[in-house]
C-alpha positions as CSV (number, residue, x, y, z in Angstrom):
1,M,0.0,0.0,0.0
2,R,1.4,3.4,-1.0
3,T,1.5,6.2,1.5
4,E,0.4,9.8,0.8
5,N,4.1,10.7,0.8
6,E,4.8,8.4,-2.1
7,I,1.9,9.6,-4.3
8,G,1.7,13.3,-3.2
9,S,-1.7,14.8,-2.8
10,V,-3.3,13.1,-5.8
11,K,-7.1,13.4,-5.5
12,A,-8.7,12.3,-8.8
13,L,-7.2,8.8,-9.1
14,G,-9.5,6.1,-8.0
15,K,-12.6,8.2,-7.6
16,K,-15.7,8.6,-9.9
17,T,-14.7,10.7,-12.8
18,N,-16.3,14.2,-12.9
19,Y,-15.8,15.8,-16.3
20,I,-15.3,19.5,-16.5
21,F,-16.3,21.0,-19.8
22,D,-14.5,24.4,-19.5
23,Y,-10.8,24.9,-19.5
24,D,-9.5,24.4,-16.0
25,P,-5.7,24.2,-15.2
26,G,-6.7,23.5,-11.6
27,L,-7.5,19.9,-12.6
28,L,-3.8,19.1,-13.0
29,E,-2.2,17.2,-10.2
30,C,1.4,16.0,-9.6
31,F,3.3,13.6,-7.5
32,P,6.9,13.2,-6.5
33,N,9.4,11.7,-9.0
34,K,11.1,8.8,-7.3
35,H,14.0,9.1,-9.8
36,P,14.8,12.8,-10.1
37,D,18.5,12.1,-10.7
38,N,17.7,10.0,-13.8
39,D,17.1,11.7,-17.1
40,Y,14.2,9.9,-18.9
41,F,11.3,10.8,-21.1
42,V,7.6,10.3,-20.2
43,K,5.3,10.5,-23.2
44,F,1.5,10.9,-23.3
45,N,-0.5,10.4,-26.5
46,C,-4.0,11.9,-26.5
47,P,-5.7,10.9,-29.7
48,E,-9.1,12.4,-28.8
49,F,-8.2,16.0,-28.0
50,T,-11.0,18.5,-28.9
51,S,-11.3,22.3,-28.7
52,L,-13.4,24.9,-30.4
53,C,-12.5,27.4,-33.1
54,P,-12.6,30.8,-31.4
55,I,-14.2,32.4,-34.5
56,T,-16.7,29.8,-35.8
57,G,-17.2,27.7,-32.7
58,Q,-16.7,24.6,-34.8
59,P,-14.9,21.7,-33.1
60,D,-11.3,20.9,-33.9
61,F,-9.9,17.4,-33.3
62,A,-6.3,16.5,-32.7
63,T,-3.9,14.0,-31.4
64,V,-1.7,15.7,-28.8
65,Y,1.7,14.4,-27.9
66,I,3.3,15.5,-24.7
67,S,6.8,14.4,-23.9
68,Y,8.8,15.5,-20.9
69,V,11.9,14.8,-18.8
70,P,10.7,15.2,-15.2
71,G,12.5,17.0,-12.4
72,E,11.2,16.7,-8.9
73,K,7.5,16.3,-9.9
74,M,5.5,14.3,-12.4
75,V,2.0,14.9,-13.8
76,E,-0.6,12.4,-12.7
77,S,-2.2,10.8,-15.8
78,K,-5.8,10.9,-14.8
79,S,-5.6,14.5,-13.9
80,L,-3.9,15.2,-17.3
81,K,-6.8,13.4,-19.0
82,L,-9.4,15.5,-17.2
83,Y,-7.4,18.6,-17.9
84,L,-7.1,17.9,-21.6
85,F,-10.8,17.1,-21.7
86,S,-11.6,20.5,-20.2
87,F,-10.5,22.1,-23.5
88,R,-13.7,20.6,-25.1
89,N,-15.6,23.9,-24.9
90,H,-12.5,26.1,-24.9
91,G,-12.3,28.4,-27.9
92,D,-8.7,29.1,-28.9
93,F,-6.5,28.7,-31.9
94,H,-4.5,25.4,-32.3
95,E,-1.2,27.2,-31.6
96,D,-2.6,28.8,-28.4
97,C,-4.0,25.5,-27.0
98,M,-0.6,23.8,-27.4
99,N,1.3,26.7,-25.8
100,I,-1.3,26.9,-22.9
101,I,-0.9,23.2,-22.3
102,M,2.9,23.4,-22.2
103,K,2.9,26.5,-19.9
104,D,0.4,24.9,-17.5
105,L,2.5,21.8,-17.2
106,I,5.7,23.8,-16.7
107,K,4.0,25.7,-13.9
108,L,2.7,22.5,-12.4
109,M,5.9,20.4,-12.3
110,N,8.9,22.5,-13.5
111,P,10.2,19.8,-15.8
112,K,13.8,19.7,-17.1
113,Y,12.4,19.5,-20.6
114,I,9.0,19.4,-22.3
115,E,7.5,19.4,-25.7
116,V,3.8,19.5,-26.8
117,W,2.8,18.7,-30.4
118,G,-0.7,18.9,-31.7
119,K,-1.6,17.2,-34.9
120,F,-5.0,18.5,-35.9
121,L,-7.4,16.9,-38.4
122,P,-7.9,19.0,-41.5
123,R,-10.8,21.5,-41.6
124,G,-11.3,23.3,-44.9
125,G,-8.6,21.2,-46.5
126,L,-5.8,22.4,-44.2
127,S,-4.3,20.7,-41.1
128,I,-2.3,22.6,-38.5
129,D,0.4,20.9,-36.4
130,P,1.8,23.3,-33.8
131,Y,4.9,22.2,-31.9
132,C,6.3,24.0,-28.9
133,N,9.0,23.1,-26.4
134,Y,10.9,24.3,-23.4
135,G,14.2,23.4,-21.7
136,M,15.1,24.6,-18.2
137,A,17.2,27.7,-18.4
138,G,20.9,27.4,-17.8
139,T,20.9,23.7,-18.2
140,K,21.7,21.3,-21.1
141,W,18.0,21.0,-21.6
142,E,17.8,24.7,-22.8
143,Q,20.2,23.8,-25.6
144,M,18.3,20.6,-26.4
145,A,15.1,22.6,-26.7
146,W,16.7,24.9,-29.3
147,E,18.2,21.9,-31.2
148,R,14.9,20.1,-31.3
149,L,13.0,23.2,-32.3
150,S,15.5,24.2,-35.0
151,H,15.4,20.7,-36.5
152,H,11.7,20.1,-35.9
153,D,9.9,18.5,-38.9
154,L,12.9,18.4,-41.2
155,Y,12.0,14.8,-41.9
156,P,8.2,14.7,-41.5
157,E,6.9,11.3,-40.3
158,K,4.2,9.4,-42.1
159,I,0.8,10.8,-41.0
160,D,-1.7,8.0,-40.7
161,N,-4.3,9.4,-38.3
162,R,-6.1,11.5,-40.8
């Protein structure tokens, strides 16, 4: 049996799910990283992300990829799911949604490195795939963020989800 010290103050896990339909960063929860001295990636794939166009109100659908190298804290997966779901009625451009997600996760857990990539389904014959990243200032991760951003999408992968 895990103690509260081991899991932090995680509240949503194991309880009946209450979905929030409006953007709410307060849904995010974190827990202590048991391996803060190790550098490793944690990756989340959310193939059912939905937000609204701020102009037309039409739904936009995407697969969102979140990869991060944790520091002292990690995001709890159920809270992340509920948080991403809270964008369902949020009206913002694709680029804004991805940057908001990244900044909320940075504020929550202060990761060494993080990247958020939204691959939106086409609407009107055009798909938009915003990518943003961050590396902790003054560390090797700051340089890695620049390298990954400057070489991002040089060799586009096969897109098979649209």
